[in-house]
N, CA, C, O and the ligand as a Tripos MOL2 file, in Angstrom:
@<TRIPOS>MOLECULE
protein
  297   295    75     0     0
PROTEIN
NO_CHARGES

@<TRIPOS>ATOM
      1 N         -58.2040   -3.2920   -9.8380 N.3       1 MET1
      2 CA        -59.1990   -2.4510  -10.5130 C.3       1 MET1
      3 C         -60.5870   -3.0450  -10.2960 C.2       1 MET1
      4 O         -60.7960   -4.2360  -10.5270 O.2       1 MET1
      5 N         -61.5040   -2.2510   -9.8690 N.am      2 ALA2
      6 CA        -62.8560   -2.7470   -9.5780 C.3       2 ALA2
      7 C         -63.7750   -2.4060  -10.7410 C.2       2 ALA2
      8 O         -63.7920   -1.2830  -11.2450 O.2       2 ALA2
      9 N         -64.5310   -3.4040  -11.1450 N.am      3 PHE3
     10 CA        -65.5210   -3.1780  -12.2030 C.3       3 PHE3
     11 C         -66.9100   -3.1880  -11.5840 C.2       3 PHE3
     12 O         -67.1220   -3.8280  -10.5540 O.2       3 PHE3
     13 N         -67.8440   -2.4990  -12.1900 N.am      4 PRO4
     14 CA        -69.2060   -2.5180  -11.6460 C.3       4 PRO4
     15 C         -69.8070   -3.9150  -11.6970 C.2       4 PRO4
     16 O         -69.6530   -4.6350  -12.6840 O.2       4 PRO4
     17 N         -70.4920   -4.2890  -10.6230 N.am      5 ILE5
     18 CA        -71.1210   -5.6060  -10.5520 C.3       5 ILE5
     19 C         -72.5290   -5.5030  -11.1290 C.2       5 ILE5
     20 O         -73.3420   -4.6870  -10.6950 O.2       5 ILE5
     21 N         -72.7890   -6.3440  -12.1090 N.am      6 LYS6
     22 CA        -74.1120   -6.3500  -12.7480 C.3       6 LYS6
     23 C         -74.7700   -7.7040  -12.5150 C.2       6 LYS6
     24 O         -74.0930   -8.6990  -12.2560 O.2       6 LYS6
     25 N         -76.0670   -7.7310  -12.6080 N.am      7 THR7
     26 CA        -76.8060   -8.9970  -12.5060 C.3       7 THR7
     27 C         -77.2540   -9.4210  -13.8960 C.2       7 THR7
     28 O         -77.9060   -8.6630  -14.6150 O.2       7 THR7
     29 N         -76.8960  -10.6350  -14.2580 N.am      8 CYS8
     30 CA        -77.2200  -11.1500  -15.5880 C.3       8 CYS8
     31 C         -78.7370  -11.2670  -15.7260 C.2       8 CYS8
     32 O         -79.4150  -11.7520  -14.8200 O.2       8 CYS8
     33 N         -79.2610  -10.8190  -16.8630 N.am      9 VAL9
     34 CA        -80.7070  -10.8690  -17.0680 C.3       9 VAL9
     35 C         -81.1480  -12.2860  -17.4550 C.2       9 VAL9
     36 O         -82.3410  -12.5920  -17.4270 O.2       9 VAL9
     37 N         -80.2060  -13.1370  -17.8080 N.am     10 ILE10
     38 CA        -80.5560  -14.5010  -18.2190 C.3      10 ILE10
     39 C         -80.5320  -15.4430  -17.0260 C.2      10 ILE10
     40 O         -81.5350  -16.0840  -16.7130 O.2      10 ILE10
     41 N         -79.3680  -15.5280  -16.3510 N.am     11 CYS11
     42 CA        -79.2260  -16.4860  -15.2610 C.3      11 CYS11
     43 C         -79.2530  -15.8080  -13.8960 C.2      11 CYS11
     44 O         -79.1510  -16.4920  -12.8780 O.2      11 CYS11
     45 N         -79.3860  -14.4930  -13.8440 N.am     12 HIS12
     46 CA        -79.4740  -13.7240  -12.6040 C.3      12 HIS12
     47 C         -78.2590  -13.9190  -11.7140 C.2      12 HIS12
     48 O         -78.3570  -13.8120  -10.4910 O.2      12 HIS12
     49 N         -77.1410  -14.1990  -12.3080 N.am     13 GLU13
     50 CA        -75.8940  -14.2940  -11.5370 C.3      13 GLU13
     51 C         -75.1590  -12.9760  -11.6410 C.2      13 GLU13
     52 O         -75.2390  -12.2830  -12.6550 O.2      13 GLU13
     53 N         -74.4400  -12.6350  -10.5770 N.am     14 GLU14
     54 CA        -73.6970  -11.3840  -10.5990 C.3      14 GLU14
     55 C         -72.3840  -11.5770  -11.3430 C.2      14 GLU14
     56 O         -71.7390  -12.6210  -11.2440 O.2      14 GLU14
     57 N         -72.0130  -10.5700  -12.0730 N.am     15 PHE15
     58 CA        -70.7530  -10.6530  -12.8080 C.3      15 PHE15
     59 C         -70.1420   -9.2630  -12.8990 C.2      15 PHE15
     60 O         -70.8360   -8.2550  -12.7680 O.2      15 PHE15
     61 N         -68.8320   -9.2230  -13.1250 N.am     16 GLU16
     62 CA        -68.1400   -7.9500  -13.2870 C.3      16 GLU16
     63 C         -68.3350   -7.4480  -14.7110 C.2      16 GLU16
     64 O         -68.0750   -8.1630  -15.6790 O.2      16 GLU16
     65 N         -68.7870   -6.2310  -14.8190 N.am     17 LEU17
     66 CA        -68.9360   -5.6410  -16.1460 C.3      17 LEU17
     67 C         -67.6110   -5.0100  -16.5500 C.2      17 LEU17
     68 O         -67.3120   -3.8690  -16.1970 O.2      17 LEU17
     69 N         -66.8320   -5.7710  -17.2910 N.am     18 ARG18
     70 CA        -65.5390   -5.2440  -17.7560 C.3      18 ARG18
     71 C         -65.7490   -4.4660  -19.0570 C.2      18 ARG18
     72 O         -66.6370   -4.7900  -19.8460 O.2      18 ARG18
     73 N         -64.9300   -3.4450  -19.2690 N.am     19 PRO19
     74 CA        -65.0790   -2.6590  -20.4970 C.3      19 PRO19
     75 C         -64.8690   -3.4870  -21.7580 C.2      19 PRO19
     76 O         -65.4460   -3.1910  -22.8050 O.2      19 PRO19
     77 N         -64.0330   -4.5350  -21.6560 N.am     20 ASP20
     78 CA        -63.7460   -5.3150  -22.8520 C.3      20 ASP20
     79 C         -64.5990   -6.5890  -22.9050 C.2      20 ASP20
     80 O         -64.3220   -7.4970  -23.6900 O.2      20 ASP20
     81 N         -65.6430   -6.6450  -22.0580 N.am     21 LYS21
     82 CA        -66.4830   -7.8320  -22.0630 C.3      21 LYS21
     83 C         -67.2760   -7.9100  -23.3630 C.2      21 LYS21
     84 O         -67.9730   -6.9660  -23.7350 O.2      21 LYS21
     85 N         -67.1630   -9.0410  -24.0470 N.am     22 PRO22
     86 CA        -67.9280   -9.1580  -25.3020 C.3      22 PRO22
     87 C         -69.3990   -9.4080  -25.0140 C.2      22 PRO22
     88 O         -69.7500   -9.8650  -23.9260 O.2      22 PRO22
     89 N         -70.2440   -9.1200  -25.9600 N.am     23 GLY23
     90 CA        -71.6680   -9.3880  -25.8120 C.3      23 GLY23
     91 C         -72.4030   -8.2450  -25.1060 C.2      23 GLY23
     92 O         -71.9470   -7.1020  -25.0840 O.2      23 GLY23
     93 N         -73.5410   -8.5940  -24.5390 N.am     24 PHE24
     94 CA        -74.4060   -7.5790  -23.9520 C.3      24 PHE24
     95 C         -73.8930   -7.1560  -22.5800 C.2      24 PHE24
     96 O         -73.2760   -7.9460  -21.8650 O.2      24 PHE24
     97 N         -74.1530   -5.9080  -22.2240 N.am     25 ALA25
     98 CA        -73.6980   -5.3820  -20.9420 C.3      25 ALA25
     99 C         -74.5450   -5.9350  -19.7990 C.2      25 ALA25
    100 O         -74.0900   -5.9460  -18.6550 O.2      25 ALA25
    101 N         -75.7650   -6.3940  -20.0790 N.am     26 ASN26
    102 CA        -76.6170   -6.9000  -19.0080 C.3      26 ASN26
    103 C         -76.6350   -8.4280  -18.9920 C.2      26 ASN26
    104 O         -77.5610   -9.0290  -18.4460 O.2      26 ASN26
    105 N         -75.6330   -9.0530  -19.5780 N.am     27 ARG27
    106 CA        -75.5230  -10.5310  -19.5560 C.3      27 ARG27
    107 C         -74.1370  -10.9320  -19.1040 C.2      27 ARG27
    108 O         -73.1520  -10.2850  -19.4590 O.2      27 ARG27
    109 N         -74.0540  -11.9910  -18.3250 N.am     28 CYS28
    110 CA        -72.7700  -12.4690  -17.8730 C.3      28 CYS28
    111 C         -72.0140  -13.0920  -19.0610 C.2      28 CYS28
    112 O         -72.6350  -13.4500  -20.0610 O.2      28 CYS28
    113 N         -70.6880  -13.2230  -18.9610 N.am     29 PRO29
    114 CA        -69.9150  -13.7320  -20.0920 C.3      29 PRO29
    115 C         -70.4120  -15.0790  -20.6180 C.2      29 PRO29
    116 O         -70.4420  -15.2940  -21.8300 O.2      29 PRO29
    117 N         -70.8100  -16.0030  -19.7060 N.am     30 SER30
    118 CA        -71.2400  -17.3200  -20.1720 C.3      30 SER30
    119 C         -72.5760  -17.2430  -20.9010 C.2      30 SER30
    120 O         -72.8480  -18.0770  -21.7640 O.2      30 SER30
    121 N         -73.4120  -16.2640  -20.5750 N.am     31 CYS31
    122 CA        -74.6870  -16.1140  -21.2700 C.3      31 CYS31
    123 C         -74.5140  -15.2950  -22.5410 C.2      31 CYS31
    124 O         -75.3640  -15.3480  -23.4300 O.2      31 CYS31
    125 N         -73.4410  -14.5510  -22.6350 N.am     32 SER32
    126 CA        -73.1990  -13.7560  -23.8270 C.3      32 SER32
    127 C         -72.6530  -14.6150  -24.9610 C.2      32 SER32
    128 O         -72.8780  -14.3280  -26.1370 O.2      32 SER32
    129 N         -71.9360  -15.6710  -24.5940 N.am     33 GLU33
    130 CA        -71.2330  -16.4650  -25.6010 C.3      33 GLU33
    131 C         -72.1490  -17.0710  -26.6810 C.2      33 GLU33
    132 O         -71.9120  -16.8290  -27.8650 O.2      33 GLU33
    133 N         -73.1870  -17.8500  -26.3170 N.am     34 PRO34
    134 CA        -74.0220  -18.4260  -27.3740 C.3      34 PRO34
    135 C         -74.7310  -17.3610  -28.1910 C.2      34 PRO34
    136 O         -74.9480  -17.5130  -29.3930 O.2      34 PRO34
    137 N         -75.0910  -16.2690  -27.5030 N.am     35 GLU35
    138 CA        -75.7850  -15.1900  -28.1970 C.3      35 GLU35
    139 C         -74.8650  -14.5320  -29.2160 C.2      35 GLU35
    140 O         -75.3020  -14.0680  -30.2690 O.2      35 GLU35
    141 N         -73.5830  -14.5030  -28.8770 N.am     36 GLU36
    142 CA        -72.6040  -13.8610  -29.7570 C.3      36 GLU36
    143 C         -72.4810  -14.6080  -31.0800 C.2      36 GLU36
    144 O         -72.4570  -14.0040  -32.1520 O.2      36 GLU36
    145 N         -72.4030  -15.9390  -30.9850 N.am     37 SER37
    146 CA        -72.2480  -16.7310  -32.2060 C.3      37 SER37
    147 C         -73.5220  -16.6740  -33.0460 C.2      37 SER37
    148 O         -73.4830  -16.8550  -34.2630 O.2      37 SER37
    149 N         -74.6620  -16.4170  -32.3760 N.am     38 ALA38
    150 CA        -75.9240  -16.3670  -33.1000 C.3      38 ALA38
    151 C         -76.1770  -14.9740  -33.6760 C.2      38 ALA38
    152 O         -77.1150  -14.7690  -34.4470 O.2      38 ALA38
    153 N         -75.3470  -14.0460  -33.2990 N.am     39 GLU39
    154 CA        -75.5450  -12.6850  -33.7890 C.3      39 GLU39
    155 C         -75.3380  -12.6280  -35.3040 C.2      39 GLU39
    156 O         -74.3360  -13.1310  -35.8130 O.2      39 GLU39
    157 N         -76.2590  -12.0350  -36.0050 N.am     40 PRO40
    158 CA        -76.1420  -11.9960  -37.4680 C.3      40 PRO40
    159 C         -75.2240  -10.8930  -37.9390 C.2      40 PRO40
    160 O         -75.5720  -10.1180  -38.8300 O.2      40 PRO40
    161 N         -74.0320  -10.8210  -37.3290 N.am     41 GLN41
    162 CA        -73.1230   -9.7560  -37.7320 C.3      41 GLN41
    163 C         -72.4170  -10.0630  -39.0520 C.2      41 GLN41
    164 O         -72.0830   -9.1630  -39.8240 O.2      41 GLN41
    165 N         -72.2000  -11.3610  -39.2900 N.am     42 VAL42
    166 CA        -71.4450  -11.7250  -40.4920 C.3      42 VAL42
    167 C         -72.3750  -11.8510  -41.6940 C.2      42 VAL42
    168 O         -71.9710  -11.6330  -42.8360 O.2      42 VAL42
    169 N         -73.6370  -12.2100  -41.4130 N.am     43 ARG43
    170 CA        -74.5480  -12.5120  -42.5120 C.3      43 ARG43
    171 C         -74.7910  -11.3640  -43.4810 C.2      43 ARG43
    172 O         -74.6910  -11.5530  -44.6930 O.2      43 ARG43
    173 N         -75.1090  -10.1740  -42.9710 N.am     44 PRO44
    174 CA        -75.3770   -9.0980  -43.9340 C.3      44 PRO44
    175 C         -74.2090   -8.8350  -44.8630 C.2      44 PRO44
    176 O         -74.3990   -8.6210  -46.0600 O.2      44 PRO44
    177 N         -72.9930   -8.8520  -44.3130 N.am     45 SER45
    178 CA        -71.8310   -8.5620  -45.1500 C.3      45 SER45
    179 C         -71.5880   -9.6670  -46.1770 C.2      45 SER45
    180 O         -71.1990   -9.3950  -47.3130 O.2      45 SER45
    181 N         -71.8240  -10.9210  -45.7640 N.am     46 SER46
    182 CA        -71.6310  -12.0240  -46.7110 C.3      46 SER46
    183 C         -72.7160  -11.9870  -47.7650 C.2      46 SER46
    184 O         -72.4530  -12.2550  -48.9380 O.2      46 SER46
    185 N         -73.9590  -11.6500  -47.3530 N.am     47 ASP47
    186 CA        -75.0200  -11.4900  -48.3360 C.3      47 ASP47
    187 C         -74.6890  -10.3880  -49.3200 C.2      47 ASP47
    188 O         -74.9050  -10.5020  -50.5260 O.2      47 ASP47
    189 N         -74.1560   -9.3170  -48.7590 N.am     48 TYR48
    190 CA        -73.8010   -8.1900  -49.6080 C.3      48 TYR48
    191 C         -72.7020   -8.5890  -50.5800 C.2      48 TYR48
    192 O         -72.7570   -8.2510  -51.7620 O.2      48 TYR48
    193 N         -71.6940   -9.3150  -50.0770 N.am     49 ALA49
    194 CA        -70.6000   -9.7560  -50.9260 C.3      49 ALA49
    195 C         -71.1030  -10.6880  -52.0030 C.2      49 ALA49
    196 O         -70.6760  -10.6300  -53.1570 O.2      49 ALA49
    197 N         -72.0410  -11.5700  -51.5920 N.am     50 GLU50
    198 CA        -72.5860  -12.5340  -52.5500 C.3      50 GLU50
    199 C         -73.3440  -11.7780  -53.6520 C.2      50 GLU50
    200 O         -73.1880  -12.0490  -54.8430 O.2      50 GLU50
    201 N         -74.1660  -10.8230  -53.2100 N.am     51 ARG51
    202 CA        -74.9410  -10.0560  -54.1890 C.3      51 ARG51
    203 C         -74.0230   -9.2880  -55.1220 C.2      51 ARG51
    204 O         -74.2660   -9.1880  -56.3250 O.2      51 ARG51
    205 N         -72.9480   -8.7430  -54.5290 N.am     52 ARG52
    206 CA        -71.9950   -7.9790  -55.3400 C.3      52 ARG52
    207 C         -71.2960   -8.8750  -56.3360 C.2      52 ARG52
    208 O         -71.0720   -8.4920  -57.4840 O.2      52 ARG52
    209 N         -70.9470  -10.0940  -55.8830 N.am     53 ALA53
    210 CA        -70.2790  -11.0400  -56.7820 C.3      53 ALA53
    211 C         -71.2040  -11.4210  -57.9200 C.2      53 ALA53
    212 O         -70.7770  -11.5490  -59.0680 O.2      53 ALA53
    213 N         -72.4870  -11.6020  -57.5910 N.am     54 GLN54
    214 CA        -73.4570  -11.9500  -58.6240 C.3      54 GLN54
    215 C         -73.5890  -10.8180  -59.6310 C.2      54 GLN54
    216 O         -73.6640  -11.0440  -60.8380 O.2      54 GLN54
    217 N         -73.6160   -9.5940  -59.1120 N.am     55 LEU55
    218 CA        -73.7210   -8.4300  -59.9940 C.3      55 LEU55
    219 C         -72.4880   -8.3450  -60.8940 C.2      55 LEU55
    220 O         -72.5790   -8.0220  -62.0790 O.2      55 LEU55
    221 N         -71.3310   -8.6460  -60.2940 N.am     56 GLU56
    222 CA        -70.0960   -8.5850  -61.0840 C.3      56 GLU56
    223 C         -70.0920   -9.6370  -62.1740 C.2      56 GLU56
    224 O         -69.6590   -9.3860  -63.2990 O.2      56 GLU56
    225 N         -70.5840  -10.8300  -61.8240 N.am     57 VAL57
    226 CA        -70.6720  -11.9210  -62.8140 C.3      57 VAL57
    227 C         -71.6210  -11.5140  -63.9340 C.2      57 VAL57
    228 O         -71.3250  -11.7140  -65.1120 O.2      57 VAL57
    229 N         -72.7640  -10.9420  -63.5610 N.am     58 ALA58
    230 CA        -73.7550  -10.5320  -64.5580 C.3      58 ALA58
    231 C         -73.1680   -9.4480  -65.4440 C.2      58 ALA58
    232 O         -73.3700   -9.4580  -66.6580 O.2      58 ALA58
    233 N         -72.4450   -8.5180  -64.8460 N.am     59 ALA59
    234 CA        -71.8580   -7.4220  -65.6200 C.3      59 ALA59
    235 C         -70.7770   -7.9510  -66.5690 C.2      59 ALA59
    236 O         -70.6730   -7.5170  -67.7170 O.2      59 ALA59
    237 N         -69.9790   -8.8920  -66.0680 N.am     60 ALA60
    238 CA        -68.9310   -9.4700  -66.9060 C.3      60 ALA60
    239 C         -69.5370  -10.2300  -68.0710 C.2      60 ALA60
    240 O         -69.0310  -10.1920  -69.1920 O.2      60 ALA60
    241 N         -70.6520  -10.9350  -67.7790 N.am     61 ARG61
    242 CA        -71.3460  -11.6910  -68.8090 C.3      61 ARG61
    243 C         -71.8630  -10.7430  -69.8920 C.2      61 ARG61
    244 O         -71.6910  -10.9670  -71.0900 O.2      61 ARG61
    245 N         -72.5100   -9.6640  -69.4100 N.am     62 ARG62
    246 CA        -73.0700   -8.6960  -70.3560 C.3      62 ARG62
    247 C         -71.9840   -8.0880  -71.2180 C.2      62 ARG62
    248 O         -72.1580   -7.8820  -72.4190 O.2      62 ARG62
    249 N         -70.8530   -7.8020  -70.5740 N.am     63 LYS63
    250 CA        -69.7390   -7.2030  -71.3020 C.3      63 LYS63
    251 C         -69.1950   -8.1780  -72.3520 C.2      63 LYS63
    252 O         -68.8800   -7.7890  -73.4770 O.2      63 LYS63
    253 N         -69.0940   -9.4530  -71.9570 N.am     64 ALA64
    254 CA        -68.5930  -10.4690  -72.8780 C.3      64 ALA64
    255 C         -69.5400  -10.6190  -74.0610 C.2      64 ALA64
    256 O         -69.1070  -10.7390  -75.2060 O.2      64 ALA64
    257 N         -70.8570  -10.6100  -73.7670 N.am     65 MET65
    258 CA        -71.8390  -10.7310  -74.8420 C.3      65 MET65
    259 C         -71.7230   -9.5440  -75.7950 C.2      65 MET65
    260 O         -71.7790   -9.6890  -77.0160 O.2      65 MET65
    261 N         -71.5600   -8.3540  -75.1890 N.am     66 ARG66
    262 CA        -71.4580   -7.1500  -76.0050 C.3      66 ARG66
    263 C         -70.2040   -7.2080  -76.8850 C.2      66 ARG66
    264 O         -70.2330   -6.8260  -78.0550 O.2      66 ARG66
    265 N         -69.1050   -7.6920  -76.2980 N.am     67 ASP67
    266 CA        -67.8600   -7.8280  -77.0550 C.3      67 ASP67
    267 C         -68.0710   -8.7670  -78.2370 C.2      67 ASP67
    268 O         -67.5970   -8.5120  -79.3440 O.2      67 ASP67
    269 N         -68.7990   -9.8690  -77.9790 N.am     68 LEU68
    270 CA        -69.0510  -10.8360  -79.0440 C.3      68 LEU68
    271 C         -69.8660  -10.1840  -80.1590 C.2      68 LEU68
    272 O         -69.5770  -10.3670  -81.3420 O.2      68 LEU68
    273 N         -70.8970   -9.4150  -79.7620 N.am     69 LEU69
    274 CA        -71.7580   -8.7610  -80.7460 C.3      69 LEU69
    275 C         -70.9680   -7.7670  -81.5690 C.2      69 LEU69
    276 O         -71.1060   -7.6920  -82.7890 O.2      69 LEU69
    277 N         -70.1330   -7.0040  -80.8740 N.am     70 TYR70
    278 CA        -69.3230   -6.0060  -81.5850 C.3      70 TYR70
    279 C         -68.3980   -6.6850  -82.5750 C.2      70 TYR70
    280 O         -68.1960   -6.2140  -83.6940 O.2      70 TYR70
    281 N         -67.8340   -7.8180  -82.1290 N.am     71 ARG71
    282 CA        -66.9010   -8.5290  -83.0200 C.3      71 ARG71
    283 C         -67.6310   -9.0610  -84.2520 C.2      71 ARG71
    284 O         -67.0930   -9.0930  -85.3590 O.2      71 ARG71
    285 N         -68.8950   -9.4830  -84.0150 N.am     72 LYS72
    286 CA        -69.6780  -10.0000  -85.1500 C.3      72 LYS72
    287 C         -69.9950   -8.8840  -86.1380 C.2      72 LYS72
    288 O         -69.9610   -9.0730  -87.3540 O.2      72 LYS72
    289 N         -70.3100   -7.6910  -85.5660 N.am     73 ASP73
    290 CA        -70.6790   -6.5650  -86.4180 C.3      73 ASP73
    291 C         -69.5230   -6.0850  -87.2910 C.2      73 ASP73
    292 O         -69.6930   -5.7780  -88.4700 O.2      73 ASP73
    293 N         -68.3320   -6.0320  -86.6680 N.am     74 SER74
    294 CA        -67.2160   -5.4470  -87.3750 C.3      74 SER74
    295 C         -66.4480   -6.4210  -88.2480 C.2      74 SER74
    296 O         -65.4760   -6.0330  -88.8970 O.2      74 SER74
    297 ZN        -75.7810  -15.3110  -17.1790 Zn       75 ZN75
@<TRIPOS>BOND
     1     1     2 1
     2     2     3 1
     3     3     4 2
     4     3     5 am
     5     5     6 1
     6     6     7 1
     7     7     8 2
     8     7     9 am
     9     9    10 1
    10    10    11 1
    11    11    12 2
    12    11    13 am
    13    13    14 1
    14    14    15 1
    15    15    16 2
    16    15    17 am
    17    17    18 1
    18    18    19 1
    19    19    20 2
    20    19    21 am
    21    21    22 1
    22    22    23 1
    23    23    24 2
    24    23    25 am
    25    25    26 1
    26    26    27 1
    27    27    28 2
    28    27    29 am
    29    29    30 1
    30    30    31 1
    31    31    32 2
    32    31    33 am
    33    33    34 1
    34    34    35 1
    35    35    36 2
    36    35    37 am
    37    37    38 1
    38    38    39 1
    39    39    40 2
    40    39    41 am
    41    41    42 1
    42    42    43 1
    43    43    44 2
    44    43    45 am
    45    45    46 1
    46    46    47 1
    47    47    48 2
    48    47    49 am
    49    49    50 1
    50    50    51 1
    51    51    52 2
    52    51    53 am
    53    53    54 1
    54    54    55 1
    55    55    56 2
    56    55    57 am
    57    57    58 1
    58    58    59 1
    59    59    60 2
    60    59    61 am
    61    61    62 1
    62    62    63 1
    63    63    64 2
    64    63    65 am
    65    65    66 1
    66    66    67 1
    67    67    68 2
    68    67    69 am
    69    69    70 1
    70    70    71 1
    71    71    72 2
    72    71    73 am
    73    73    74 1
    74    74    75 1
    75    75    76 2
    76    75    77 am
    77    77    78 1
    78    78    79 1
    79    79    80 2
    80    79    81 am
    81    81    82 1
    82    82    83 1
    83    83    84 2
    84    83    85 am
    85    85    86 1
    86    86    87 1
    87    87    88 2
    88    87    89 am
    89    89    90 1
    90    90    91 1
    91    91    92 2
    92    91    93 am
    93    93    94 1
    94    94    95 1
    95    95    96 2
    96    95    97 am
    97    97    98 1
    98    98    99 1
    99    99   100 2
   100    99   101 am
   101   101   102 1
   102   102   103 1
   103   103   104 2
   104   103   105 am
   105   105   106 1
   106   106   107 1
   107   107   108 2
   108   107   109 am
   109   109   110 1
   110   110   111 1
   111   111   112 2
   112   111   113 am
   113   113   114 1
   114   114   115 1
   115   115   116 2
   116   115   117 am
   117   117   118 1
   118   118   119 1
   119   119   120 2
   120   119   121 am
   121   121   122 1
   122   122   123 1
   123   123   124 2
   124   123   125 am
   125   125   126 1
   126   126   127 1
   127   127   128 2
   128   127   129 am
   129   129   130 1
   130   130   131 1
   131   131   132 2
   132   131   133 am
   133   133   134 1
   134   134   135 1
   135   135   136 2
   136   135   137 am
   137   137   138 1
   138   138   139 1
   139   139   140 2
   140   139   141 am
   141   141   142 1
   142   142   143 1
   143   143   144 2
   144   143   145 am
   145   145   146 1
   146   146   147 1
   147   147   148 2
   148   147   149 am
   149   149   150 1
   150   150   151 1
   151   151   152 2
   152   151   153 am
   153   153   154 1
   154   154   155 1
   155   155   156 2
   156   155   157 am
   157   157   158 1
   158   158   159 1
   159   159   160 2
   160   159   161 am
   161   161   162 1
   162   162   163 1
   163   163   164 2
   164   163   165 am
   165   165   166 1
   166   166   167 1
   167   167   168 2
   168   167   169 am
   169   169   170 1
   170   170   171 1
   171   171   172 2
   172   171   173 am
   173   173   174 1
   174   174   175 1
   175   175   176 2
   176   175   177 am
   177   177   178 1
   178   178   179 1
   179   179   180 2
   180   179   181 am
   181   181   182 1
   182   182   183 1
   183   183   184 2
   184   183   185 am
   185   185   186 1
   186   186   187 1
   187   187   188 2
   188   187   189 am
   189   189   190 1
   190   190   191 1
   191   191   192 2
   192   191   193 am
   193   193   194 1
   194   194   195 1
   195   195   196 2
   196   195   197 am
   197   197   198 1
   198   198   199 1
   199   199   200 2
   200   199   201 am
   201   201   202 1
   202   202   203 1
   203   203   204 2
   204   203   205 am
   205   205   206 1
   206   206   207 1
   207   207   208 2
   208   207   209 am
   209   209   210 1
   210   210   211 1
   211   211   212 2
   212   211   213 am
   213   213   214 1
   214   214   215 1
   215   215   216 2
   216   215   217 am
   217   217   218 1
   218   218   219 1
   219   219   220 2
   220   219   221 am
   221   221   222 1
   222   222   223 1
   223   223   224 2
   224   223   225 am
   225   225   226 1
   226   226   227 1
   227   227   228 2
   228   227   229 am
   229   229   230 1
   230   230   231 1
   231   231   232 2
   232   231   233 am
   233   233   234 1
   234   234   235 1
   235   235   236 2
   236   235   237 am
   237   237   238 1
   238   238   239 1
   239   239   240 2
   240   239   241 am
   241   241   242 1
   242   242   243 1
   243   243   244 2
   244   243   245 am
   245   245   246 1
   246   246   247 1
   247   247   248 2
   248   247   249 am
   249   249   250 1
   250   250   251 1
   251   251   252 2
   252   251   253 am
   253   253   254 1
   254   254   255 1
   255   255   256 2
   256   255   257 am
   257   257   258 1
   258   258   259 1
   259   259   260 2
   260   259   261 am
   261   261   262 1
   262   262   263 1
   263   263   264 2
   264   263   265 am
   265   265   266 1
   266   266   267 1
   267   267   268 2
   268   267   269 am
   269   269   270 1
   270   270   271 1
   271   271   272 2
   272   271   273 am
   273   273   274 1
   274   274   275 1
   275   275   276 2
   276   275   277 am
   277   277   278 1
   278   278   279 1
   279   279   280 2
   280   279   281 am
   281   281   282 1
   282   282   283 1
   283   283   284 2
   284   283   285 am
   285   285   286 1
   286   286   287 1
   287   287   288 2
   288   287   289 am
   289   289   290 1
   290   290   291 1
   291   291   292 2
   292   291   293 am
   293   293   294 1
   294   294   295 1
   295   295   296 2
@<TRIPOS>SUBSTRUCTURE
     1 MET1         2 RESIDUE 1 A MET
     2 ALA2         6 RESIDUE 1 A ALA
     3 PHE3        10 RESIDUE 1 A PHE
     4 PRO4        14 RESIDUE 1 A PRO
     5 ILE5        18 RESIDUE 1 A ILE
     6 LYS6        22 RESIDUE 1 A LYS
     7 THR7        26 RESIDUE 1 A THR
     8 CYS8        30 RESIDUE 1 A CYS
     9 VAL9        34 RESIDUE 1 A VAL
    10 ILE10       38 RESIDUE 1 A ILE
    11 CYS11       42 RESIDUE 1 A CYS
    12 HIS12       46 RESIDUE 1 A HIS
    13 GLU13       50 RESIDUE 1 A GLU
    14 GLU14       54 RESIDUE 1 A GLU
    15 PHE15       58 RESIDUE 1 A PHE
    16 GLU16       62 RESIDUE 1 A GLU
    17 LEU17       66 RESIDUE 1 A LEU
    18 ARG18       70 RESIDUE 1 A ARG
    19 PRO19       74 RESIDUE 1 A PRO
    20 ASP20       78 RESIDUE 1 A ASP
    21 LYS21       82 RESIDUE 1 A LYS
    22 PRO22       86 RESIDUE 1 A PRO
    23 GLY23       90 RESIDUE 1 A GLY
    24 PHE24       94 RESIDUE 1 A PHE
    25 ALA25       98 RESIDUE 1 A ALA
    26 ASN26      102 RESIDUE 1 A ASN
    27 ARG27      106 RESIDUE 1 A ARG
    28 CYS28      110 RESIDUE 1 A CYS
    29 PRO29      114 RESIDUE 1 A PRO
    30 SER30      118 RESIDUE 1 A SER
    31 CYS31      122 RESIDUE 1 A CYS
    32 SER32      126 RESIDUE 1 A SER
    33 GLU33      130 RESIDUE 1 A GLU
    34 PRO34      134 RESIDUE 1 A PRO
    35 GLU35      138 RESIDUE 1 A GLU
    36 GLU36      142 RESIDUE 1 A GLU
    37 SER37      146 RESIDUE 1 A SER
    38 ALA38      150 RESIDUE 1 A ALA
    39 GLU39      154 RESIDUE 1 A GLU
    40 PRO40      158 RESIDUE 1 A PRO
    41 GLN41      162 RESIDUE 1 A GLN
    42 VAL42      166 RESIDUE 1 A VAL
    43 ARG43      170 RESIDUE 1 A ARG
    44 PRO44      174 RESIDUE 1 A PRO
    45 SER45      178 RESIDUE 1 A SER
    46 SER46      182 RESIDUE 1 A SER
    47 ASP47      186 RESIDUE 1 A ASP
    48 TYR48      190 RESIDUE 1 A TYR
    49 ALA49      194 RESIDUE 1 A ALA
    50 GLU50      198 RESIDUE 1 A GLU
    51 ARG51      202 RESIDUE 1 A ARG
    52 ARG52      206 RESIDUE 1 A ARG
    53 ALA53      210 RESIDUE 1 A ALA
    54 GLN54      214 RESIDUE 1 A GLN
    55 LEU55      218 RESIDUE 1 A LEU
    56 GLU56      222 RESIDUE 1 A GLU
    57 VAL57      226 RESIDUE 1 A VAL
    58 ALA58      230 RESIDUE 1 A ALA
    59 ALA59      234 RESIDUE 1 A ALA
    60 ALA60      238 RESIDUE 1 A ALA
    61 ARG61      242 RESIDUE 1 A ARG
    62 ARG62      246 RESIDUE 1 A ARG
    63 LYS63      250 RESIDUE 1 A LYS
    64 ALA64      254 RESIDUE 1 A ALA
    65 MET65      258 RESIDUE 1 A MET
    66 ARG66      262 RESIDUE 1 A ARG
    67 ASP67      266 RESIDUE 1 A ASP
    68 LEU68      270 RESIDUE 1 A LEU
    69 LEU69      274 RESIDUE 1 A LEU
    70 TYR70      278 RESIDUE 1 A TYR
    71 ARG71      282 RESIDUE 1 A ARG
    72 LYS72      286 RESIDUE 1 A LYS
    73 ASP73      290 RESIDUE 1 A ASP
    74 SER74      294 RESIDUE 1 A SER
    75 ZN75       297 GROUP 0 **** ****
């Protein structure tokens, strides 16, 4: 099976552009690798999870405080 030959924009080496090649289509596999690990793909989701966890903690705290107040009232 023949894949299209592309020239890497980083090192200007020719490489086969495979459909399952990770990283950028205009970069050879060896130049895609460091860029891939630096890609902020995981960060937004972890930030979001962290923010959600903080919100959940705050909500749980508020609920606990409210429960305490209700218990004091009754
Ligand atoms: Zn390259």
